[in-house]
DRENVEX-902618 format. One record per residue (C-alpha): residue in three letters; y, z, x. Coordinates in steps of 0.05 Angstrom, whole numbers, plus 5000, padded with zeros to 4 digits. Example, Ala and Ser with C-alpha at 12.3 -4.5 7.8 and 13.67 -1.06 7.14 Angstrom:
ALA491051565246SER497951435273
***
This chain:
MET562744733053ALA558844113077ASP558044393145SER555145043120VAL549944653078VAL548144253141SER547044873182LYS543145193127VAL538544603125VAL538344373196LYS538345033230PRO531745283200PHE528444613214LEU530544653287VAL527845363293LYS521145153264ASN520944623316GLY522545113374LYS530044903383THR536145323379TRP541845103333ASP548244963373SER554145003323LYS558344643378LYS554144013364ALA555244043289TYR561843653296LYS558243013318VAL555242903248VAL561842973210GLY563642383175LYS557042003192THR552141723142PRO545742143131TYR541941633176GLU546841663233ALA547142413228ALA539642463229ALA539242003291ILE544242443325VAL540743093310LEU534242793335GLU537142553400ASP541243193411TYR535243633402GLY530043183428LEU525643233365PRO519642783364TYR520842463296SER523341803273THR529841803235GLU525941613172GLU521042193181PHE526642673195LEU530442453132SER524342513091MET523243213114ILE530243483104THR532643103043PRO528643542994VAL531744173026PHE538843863016SER537443742945GLU536244482933GLN542844702963
***
């Protein structure tokens, strides 16, 4: 279930930023803290945000799930 919530939140965010969700990369964030997971997503997709910025953008969306 957690994986599907992550994909529901992160996938649209990536699309908005011109990136394509790769479900094969999702395993990298399993078992990580939110901060660690955010850093992994940012690095894997080359997003131009700090970890704190990314978390502040996606945390409200997670709360809605």
